[in-house]
Every structure is written in structure tokens, then in C-alpha cells.
C-alpha positions as CSV (number, residue, x, y, z in Angstrom):
1,Q,9.8,-11.2,13.5
2,A,9.0,-9.7,10.4
3,Q,9.7,-6.1,8.6
4,V,8.5,-4.3,5.8
5,A,10.2,-1.2,3.9
6,E,8.9,1.1,1.5
7,S,10.7,3.0,-1.3
8,G,9.9,5.0,-4.3
9,G,7.9,8.2,-3.1
10,G,8.5,11.6,-4.4
11,S,7.2,14.6,-6.2
12,V,5.1,14.2,-9.0
13,Q,3.1,16.5,-11.5
14,A,-0.8,16.0,-11.5
15,G,-1.3,13.6,-14.2
16,G,1.8,11.8,-13.6
17,T,2.6,8.3,-12.5
18,A,4.5,6.7,-9.5
19,K,5.5,3.5,-8.4
20,L,6.1,2.6,-4.7
21,S,7.8,-0.8,-3.6
22,C,7.6,-2.6,-0.3
23,V,9.9,-5.3,0.9
24,F,8.9,-8.1,3.4
25,S,11.8,-9.3,5.4
26,G,10.9,-12.5,7.6
27,S,8.7,-15.4,7.9
28,I,6.3,-15.6,5.3
29,Y,4.2,-17.1,7.7
30,N,3.8,-14.0,9.2
31,R,1.7,-12.7,6.5
32,N,-1.0,-13.8,4.1
33,S,-1.9,-10.2,2.9
34,M,-0.1,-6.8,2.2
35,A,-1.5,-3.7,1.8
36,W,-1.0,0.2,1.3
37,F,-2.4,2.7,3.6
38,R,-1.8,6.8,3.2
39,Q,-2.2,9.8,5.6
40,A,-2.0,13.4,4.4
41,P,-1.7,16.0,7.0
42,G,-4.6,16.6,9.2
43,K,-6.6,13.7,7.8
44,E,-6.9,10.1,8.9
45,R,-5.0,7.1,7.7
46,E,-6.7,5.5,5.1
47,G,-6.4,2.0,3.3
48,V,-5.8,2.4,-0.3
49,A,-5.3,-1.2,-1.7
50,A,-4.7,-4.7,-0.4
51,I,-3.5,-8.0,-2.0
52,R,-3.6,-11.6,-0.9
53,T,0.0,-13.0,-1.5
54,A,-1.1,-16.5,-2.3
55,D,-3.2,-15.7,-4.9
56,G,-3.2,-12.2,-6.0
57,S,-6.5,-11.2,-5.4
58,S,-6.9,-7.6,-4.4
59,W,-9.1,-4.7,-3.3
60,Y,-9.1,-1.1,-3.8
61,A,-10.5,1.9,-2.0
62,D,-12.7,4.0,-4.3
63,S,-10.0,7.0,-4.1
64,G,-7.7,4.5,-6.0
65,K,-10.0,2.4,-8.3
66,G,-9.4,2.8,-12.1
67,R,-5.9,4.4,-11.2
68,F,-3.8,2.4,-8.7
69,T,-2.7,-1.4,-9.2
70,I,-1.3,-3.2,-6.7
71,T,0.7,-6.3,-7.3
72,H,3.0,-8.7,-5.3
73,D,6.1,-10.7,-6.6
74,N,6.6,-13.8,-4.5
75,T,9.9,-14.3,-5.9
76,K,11.1,-11.1,-4.4
77,N,8.7,-10.7,-1.5
78,T,8.0,-7.3,-2.8
79,M,4.6,-5.7,-3.1
80,Y,4.0,-2.6,-5.4
81,L,1.8,0.1,-5.9
82,H,1.7,1.6,-9.5
83,M,-0.3,4.9,-9.6
84,R,-1.4,6.9,-12.5
85,N,-3.4,9.8,-13.1
86,L,-2.2,11.2,-10.0
87,K,-4.2,14.1,-8.3
88,P,-3.0,16.7,-5.8
89,E,-5.4,14.9,-3.2
90,D,-3.1,11.8,-3.7
91,T,-0.4,13.7,-1.8
92,A,0.3,11.8,1.6
93,M,2.9,9.5,3.4
94,Y,2.0,6.1,2.1
95,Y,2.7,3.2,4.3
96,C,3.2,-0.6,3.5
97,A,1.6,-3.1,6.2
98,A,1.9,-6.7,6.3
99,G,-0.1,-9.3,8.4
100,M,-2.3,-12.5,8.8
101,I,-5.7,-11.1,7.6
102,G,-8.8,-13.3,8.3
103,D,-11.4,-10.5,7.5
104,A,-12.4,-9.8,3.9
105,L,-9.6,-7.2,2.4
106,S,-12.1,-4.4,2.4
107,T,-12.9,-4.8,6.0
108,A,-9.1,-5.0,7.1
109,L,-8.2,-2.0,4.7
110,K,-10.8,0.1,6.9
111,T,-9.7,-1.0,10.3
112,G,-6.0,-1.9,10.0
113,Y,-6.8,-4.7,12.0
114,G,-4.4,-7.7,11.7
115,F,-1.8,-5.8,9.7
116,N,1.0,-6.2,12.6
117,Y,4.0,-5.1,10.2
118,W,4.3,-1.5,9.2
119,G,6.9,0.5,7.4
120,Q,8.2,3.9,8.1
121,G,6.3,5.6,5.2
122,T,6.9,7.2,1.8
123,Q,6.0,10.5,0.9
124,V,4.2,11.2,-2.5
125,T,3.7,14.6,-3.1
126,V,1.6,15.8,-6.3
127,S,1.7,19.3,-7.6
128,S,-1.0,20.9,-9.4
């Protein structure tokens, strides 16, 4: 079995930065990819960014391109999401996910399929 746990959310002014962390616990053979999803009140969950843990290749949804950076530290089994130039529309609960992904990361982010391990979420609130 495996688990993921996020941290790092909070309240930020528009234009500010935030860094989310996600620790993966368990066998690394349970995952080859990790990702960030988010869900705002009244909206559907959306994929934000994903990364292959073996080589660091990544994919971003349009909402985060140029502003968000996803990284993974294999020595710490920890994934990060560095967010800058935050906007009020980035306000959401951010979830970490991990799993064995055979599809392209872009596809997996749209469907969520293959991400078997999900965290409880961490809230990011951006005020104008």
C-alpha cells in the first residue's frame, strides 16, 4: 500500500507565490508518475501538472503553463508545485496523486485514470 500527503497551502495575495509539497510513502513500484489536481467550489476537478518520477518529464495544463513548475526529489520521495503570479482563479483545494501511468501525462491529467493514491488536499486561497 502507498500514501501521499500534501502540505503547503494557505492564503496568498494575487501576484504572489506558493509552494506545495507532497510526500509519497510506500513502495515506489506502485507509482511512476505523480500529479497535482485542483478543485474549486462548484467546479469539476482539473489536472494542473504531472511528472514522471524516473526522468522528471512533465506536462502542464494551460492554466498553469508559464506560472507553475512541478518537480520531484527522488531522494525524498517528494513532489513539489511551485506557483508564481497567482491569480484569484487559482483558489482551490489542491490534491496530490500518484500511480502507475501508462498513458501520456496529458491524457492522465484529463481523466485521472491510473492515479490510485490521492491525498486529502491542501487549500490555496488567492485574494485580490
